[in-house]
C-alpha positions in Angstrom: -1.9 -32.7 -2.0 -0.1 -30.5 -4.4 2.9 -31.4 -6.1 5.3 -29.3 -7.2 8.3 -30.3 -9.1 10.9 -31.0 -6.3 8.4 -31.1 -3.3 4.6 -31.6 -2.4 2.6 -29.9 0.2 -0.4 -30.8 1.8 -3.0 -27.6 1.8 -6.4 -29.6 2.7 -6.8 -27.7 6.1 -5.5 -24.4 5.1 -8.1 -21.6 4.8 -6.5 -20.7 1.2 -5.9 -23.7 -1.3 -2.5 -23.5 -3.3 -3.4 -21.5 -6.4 -1.9 -19.0 -8.7 -1.5 -16.1 -6.7 0.7 -17.5 -4.2 2.8 -19.3 -6.5 3.3 -16.2 -9.0 4.4 -14.2 -5.8 6.9 -16.7 -4.7 8.5 -16.9 -8.1 8.6 -13.1 -9.0 10.3 -12.3 -5.6 13.5 -11.1 -5.4 16.1 -13.5 -3.2 19.0 -12.2 -3.8 21.0 -11.6 -0.2 17.9 -12.5 1.3 18.7 -14.5 4.5 15.4 -13.5 6.6 12.2 -14.3 5.3 8.7 -13.4 6.7 5.3 -14.6 5.5 2.7 -13.1 6.8 -0.5 -15.2 6.4 1.2 -18.2 5.3 -1.6 -20.8 5.4 0.2 -23.9 4.5 3.2 -22.4 4.3 3.5 -22.6 0.3 4.9 -19.4 -0.3 7.6 -20.1 2.7 8.6 -22.9 1.4 8.7 -21.6 -2.5 10.7 -18.7 -1.6 13.4 -21.0 0.6 13.7 -23.1 -2.4 14.7 -20.4 -4.7 16.8 -19.1 -1.9 18.8 -22.4 -2.5 19.3 -22.1 -5.6 21.9 -18.9 -4.9 24.7 -21.6 -3.4 25.1 -19.3 -0.4 25.7 -21.0 2.9 24.9 -18.2 4.9 22.3 -19.3 7.7 18.8 -18.8 6.2 15.7 -18.0 8.6 11.9 -18.2 7.3 9.2 -17.4 9.3 5.8 -18.1 8.7 2.7 -16.4 10.5 -1.1 -17.1 10.3 -4.0 -16.4 13.1 -5.6 -20.0 11.5 -4.1 -22.7 14.2 -5.0 -25.7 11.6 -3.1 -23.9 8.4 0.3 -23.2 11.0 -0.3 -27.0 12.1 -0.3 -27.9 8.5 2.5 -25.8 7.4 4.4 -27.7 10.2 3.3 -30.9 8.8 4.8 -29.5 5.6 8.0 -28.8 7.5 8.6 -32.5 7.8 8.4 -32.8 3.7 10.4 -30.0 2.8 13.9 -30.8 1.2 15.3 -27.9 3.3 19.1 -27.4 3.9 21.2 -27.4 6.8 21.5 -24.1 6.9 17.6 -23.3 6.6 15.7 -22.6 9.5 11.7 -22.5 9.7 9.6 -21.4 12.4 5.2 -21.4 11.9 3.7 -19.0 14.4 -0.3 -19.1 15.0 -0.6 -15.3 15.7 -1.7 -12.1 14.5 0.3 -9.6 12.6 0.1 -6.7 15.2 1.0 -9.4 18.4 3.7 -10.5 16.1 5.2 -7.0 15.3 5.1 -6.0 19.1 6.7 -8.8 20.0 9.4 -9.3 17.6 12.8 -8.7 18.4 14.0 -9.1 14.6 13.5 -7.4 11.4 13.6 -9.3 8.0 15.2 -8.7 4.5 12.6 -10.1 3.0 8.6 -10.2 3.9 6.0 -11.3 1.5 2.4 -11.8 1.6 -1.0 -12.9 0.1 -3.4 -11.0 1.9 -6.8 -10.9 2.3 -8.1 -8.6 -0.1 -12.1 -8.1 -0.4 -13.2 -5.0 1.0 -16.9 -4.4 2.0 -18.0 -7.6 -0.1 -20.5 -10.2 0.3 -18.6 -12.1 3.1 -19.0 -16.3 2.8 -20.3 -18.0 5.6 -17.6 -20.2 6.8 -15.6 -18.1 9.2 -12.3 -19.6 8.4 -12.7 -18.4 4.9 -14.0 -15.0 5.7 -11.2 -14.6 7.8 -8.5 -15.4 5.3 -10.5 -13.7 2.1 -11.8 -10.5 3.9 -9.8 -7.8 5.3 -12.0 -5.5 6.7 -12.1 -6.1 10.5 -9.5 -8.8 10.4 -6.3 -7.2 8.5 -6.6 -4.1 7.5 -4.4 -2.7 4.8 -3.6 0.5 7.2 -2.2 -2.1 10.1 -0.3 -4.3 8.0 1.7 -1.0 6.6 2.4 -0.3 10.0 3.5 -3.7 11.1 5.8 -3.9 8.1 7.0 -1.0 8.3 8.2 -2.0 12.2 9.6 -5.6 10.7 11.3 -4.7 7.7 15.3 -4.2 7.8 16.0 -0.7 6.2 17.8 -1.9 3.3 14.8 -4.8 3.0 11.9 -5.2 0.7 8.4 -6.1 1.5 6.1 -7.8 -1.6 2.6 -8.6 -2.1 -0.2 -9.5 -4.5 -3.4 -8.1 -4.6 -6.2 -7.3 -7.5 -5.7 -4.1 -9.4 -8.5 -2.1 -7.3 -6.9 -2.8 -4.3 -3.3 -2.4 -5.0 -4.2 1.4 -5.7 -6.1 1.5 -2.0 -2.9 -0.1 -0.8 -0.7 2.4 -2.5 -2.5 5.4 -1.5 -2.1 3.8 2.1 1.8 3.6 2.0 2.3 7.3 1.9 5.3 8.3 3.4 5.6 4.9 5.4 6.6 2.3 2.4 7.8 3.7 -0.9 6.8 1.5 -4.0 10.1 0.4 -6.3 8.1 -2.0 -8.2 4.9 -3.0 -9.7 4.3 -6.3 -11.7 0.8 -6.3 -13.7 -0.4 -9.9 -14.3 -2.5 -10.5 -17.2 -4.8 -13.8 -17.3 -4.9 -13.4 -21.5 -4.0 -10.7 -23.6 -7.7 -9.4 -24.0 -8.5 -9.0 -20.4 -7.6 -6.1 -18.2 -5.2 -6.4 -15.2 -6.0 -9.5 -13.0 -3.3 -9.1 -10.2 -0.6 -6.8 -9.4 2.8 -7.9 -7.6 4.1 -4.6 -5.8 7.3 -4.3 -4.0 7.9 -1.9 -0.9 11.1 -0.5 0.2 11.5 2.0 3.1 13.7 4.5 1.1 12.2 6.1 -1.9 13.1 5.2 -5.3 12.5 7.8 -8.0 11.8 5.5 -10.8 9.3 2.7 -10.1 10.3 -0.6 -12.1 6.7 -1.2 -14.3 6.4 -4.7 -16.1 4.3 -7.0 -17.4 3.4 -10.9 -17.2 0.6 -12.7 -19.2 -0.5 -16.2 -18.0 -2.2 -17.6 -21.0 -1.7 -16.4 -25.1 -4.7 -15.9 -27.2 -4.9 -19.4 -27.9 -5.2 -20.5 -24.4 -1.7 -21.7 -24.0 0.7 -20.7 -21.3 3.0 -18.2 -22.5 6.6 -19.0 -22.6 7.6 -16.1 -20.1 4.9 -17.7 -17.5 6.6 -21.2 -17.9 10.1 -19.6 -17.4 8.7 -17.8 -14.3 7.2 -20.5 -12.5 9.6 -23.2 -14.1 11.0 -24.1 -10.8 7.6 -25.5 -9.2 5.4 -26.7 -11.8 5.6 -30.2 -12.8 4.2 -29.4 -16.3 6.8 -26.6 -17.4 
């Protein structure tokens, strides 16, 4: 079990364990005015739950719907188990479904203010032998970026935002594929230390084009290897140490 500051989650059955990428994404997405959220590839539900917790802080009594989908059934069962532990508010409804994104997009009658994803991203790379881990980490043949973009386009509200986290190389591929479909509005470059190159990028897309993309950086550790104050502030809602 992984212990956050205000709640704890099981992640032993999920294909991907709780890690920095998921917590960073959940910490940095803009949840203002969001009442409907979709987490694509939700695993044990970590991003969905962290986003939902941040939504609680908005002091908004509007009905909130949080949906998580994943093709891995054990991950969904674990997300449902975590739902019994999560301190949800009365105005929050959760639904976790074992379904691939293509089928979900075709059958969904709803659209979403906020869509988030920590997607599989290793293309044409040495694949792990374990099938479930291969499905969770490798995009080719399972969740291709183009498929993800098309599905997000159909599921995103006209004024909604789609956030995802990717390594530097894969982020450039993804941006190139969104042309004329989704428009980049924000890009956050994540550095593990000041001396290292960009490790991850958090990208935000909307349906409407934006002339000026908001770009920023976040460094996780300082030259001495200690967590930076900015990183502590951004993730303060979750990590016990902060």
